[in-house]
C-alpha positions in Angstrom: -8.3 -2.4 26.2 -8.5 -3.3 22.6 -7.5 -1.8 19.3 -7.5 -2.9 15.7 -4.3 -4.5 14.5 -2.8 -4.5 11.0 -5.0 -6.9 9.0 -7.1 -7.8 11.9 -10.8 -7.0 12.4 -11.9 -4.8 15.3 -13.5 -5.9 18.5 -16.8 -7.8 18.3 -19.7 -5.4 17.9 -17.7 -2.7 16.2 -17.7 -1.9 12.5 -14.7 -4.3 12.1 -12.5 -1.9 10.3 -9.6 -3.6 8.6 -6.4 -1.9 7.4 -3.2 -2.9 5.7 0.3 -2.1 6.6 2.3 0.2 4.3 3.4 -1.6 1.1 5.6 -0.7 -1.8 4.4 -1.3 -5.3 6.8 -3.4 -7.3 7.0 -4.3 -10.1 4.9 -1.7 -11.9 3.3 -2.7 -15.2 3.2 -0.2 -18.0 -0.1 0.4 -19.8 -1.4 2.8 -22.4 -4.8 4.5 -22.7 -5.5 7.0 -25.5 -1.8 7.5 -26.2 -1.0 8.4 -22.6 0.9 5.7 -20.9 0.8 4.9 -17.2 1.9 2.4 -14.7 -0.2 0.2 -12.5 0.3 -2.2 -9.6 -2.2 -4.7 -8.1 -2.0 -5.6 -4.4 -3.9 -8.6 -3.0 -6.5 -7.5 -0.5 -8.5 -10.5 0.7 -10.6 -8.4 3.1 -12.3 -6.7 0.1 -15.4 -8.9 -0.4 -18.4 -8.4 -2.6 -20.3 -7.1 0.5 -17.6 -4.4 1.0 -17.8 -3.4 -2.6 -21.6 -3.3 -2.5 -22.1 -1.4 0.8 -18.8 -0.5 2.5 -15.9 1.7 1.7 -12.2 1.1 0.8 -9.9 4.1 1.4 -6.5 4.1 -0.3 -3.6 6.3 0.9 -0.2 7.1 -0.5 3.2 8.3 0.9 4.9 9.4 -2.3 8.5 9.2 -1.1 9.9 9.0 -4.7 9.4 12.8 -5.3 11.6 15.7 -4.5 10.4 16.9 -1.0 9.7 20.3 -2.6 7.0 18.6 -4.8 5.7 16.1 -2.2 7.0 16.6 1.4 8.7 13.7 3.1 6.2 11.7 5.3 3.2 13.5 3.8 0.2 11.1 3.3 -2.7 11.7 0.9 -5.8 9.9 0.0 -6.0 8.7 -3.6 -6.7 10.1 -6.0 -3.7 12.5 -5.6 -3.0 15.0 -8.4 0.3 16.8 -8.3 1.2 19.8 -10.6 4.8 21.0 -11.0 7.3 22.5 -13.4 11.0 21.7 -13.8 13.2 24.8 -13.7 14.0 24.3 -17.4 11.4 24.2 -20.1 8.4 25.8 -18.4 6.1 22.9 -19.1 3.6 22.0 -16.3 3.5 18.3 -15.5 0.4 16.8 -13.9 0.9 13.4 -12.1 -2.2 11.5 -11.1 -2.2 8.7 -8.6 -5.4 6.8 -8.4 -6.6 3.7 -6.6 -9.5 1.3 -7.2 -10.8 -1.6 -5.2 -12.1 -4.8 -6.7 -12.9 -8.2 -5.3 -9.8 -9.2 -3.3 -7.6 -6.5 -4.8 -6.4 -2.9 -4.7 -5.0 -1.4 -7.9 -2.8 1.6 -7.8 -2.3 3.6 -11.1 0.1 6.4 -12.0 -0.2 8.7 -15.1 1.9 11.7 -16.0 0.1 13.8 -18.7 3.3 14.5 -20.5 4.5 10.9 -20.8 7.6 12.0 -19.0 8.4 8.9 -16.9 10.0 5.7 -18.2 9.7 4.0 -14.8 8.3 4.6 -11.3 10.3 4.8 -8.1 9.8 1.9 -5.8 10.0 4.1 -2.7 6.4 5.2 -2.9 4.2 3.5 -0.2 0.5 2.7 -0.1 -2.1 1.3 2.3 -5.8 0.7 2.4 -8.5 0.8 5.0 -11.7 -1.2 4.7 -14.9 0.0 6.3 -17.8 -2.4 6.2 -21.3 -1.0 5.7 -24.8 -2.0 5.2 -25.6 -3.1 8.8 -26.3 -1.3 12.0 -23.4 -1.1 14.4 -24.0 -2.4 17.9 -22.8 -0.5 20.9 -22.5 -3.6 23.1 -19.0 -4.8 22.1 -17.3 -7.6 24.0 -14.2 -5.4 24.3 -15.6 -2.0 25.1 -12.6 0.3 24.8 -10.6 1.2 21.7 -7.5 3.4 21.8 -7.0 6.1 19.2 -3.7 6.7 17.3 -3.0 9.5 19.8 -3.6 7.2 22.8 -7.1 8.4 23.9 -9.4 5.6 25.1 -12.8 5.6 23.5 -15.9 3.6 24.6 -17.7 1.6 21.9 -20.4 4.2 21.2 -17.7 6.9 20.6 -15.7 4.5 18.4 -18.8 3.5 16.4 -19.8 7.2 16.0 -16.2 7.8 14.6 -16.6 4.9 12.2 -19.9 6.3 11.0 -18.4 9.8 10.7 -15.5 8.5 8.6 -17.9 6.4 6.4 -19.9 9.5 5.6 -17.2 12.2 5.4 -13.9 10.5 4.5 -13.5 12.6 1.3 -13.3 15.7 3.5 -11.0 14.3 6.2 -7.2 14.2 6.5 -5.3 10.9 6.9 -4.6 11.8 10.6 -8.3 12.5 11.3 -9.3 9.2 9.8 -6.7 7.2 11.7 -7.6 8.9 14.9 -11.3 8.2 14.6 -10.7 4.6 13.6 -7.9 3.9 16.1 -5.4 3.0 13.4 -1.7 3.6 13.9 -0.3 5.9 11.4 
């Protein structure tokens, strides 16, 4: 029985999905674009190659633990970009926080912007992770290690796993974090 491990590639013959562990972004660098300042952090991601950028997919997720749980529930995971709208009890102004992520050669960049320039710093309790899904080649169903275990413990044969990878590659924008992890055999 085989499953992908943090930072490892999958069994031979699979789509070789790679994923990071959860990481915290620190230190944040402050930047300004059109008089709205934001904060960014760059994480090294050696698995993001030019081939991945040209024909694969990089999914970036956030656990925004720095928020009041009434705004972002504890343990909730979302795929970036994440947009959060909220009001403080005093003032009546609506704040819009936007968390975005971009992939470039060997790097993942996380960026935070609040439309009201409210924040002077960012909590270091927020966590992020990325999943790399290679593309541009057909996926073989004759893996050396034919069984992959899902996050829920179900054993999949190679063809079922490969179908899950293809489904995620095509539909990830419409899938929850739990669905993606389950189809790719990634521990949450």
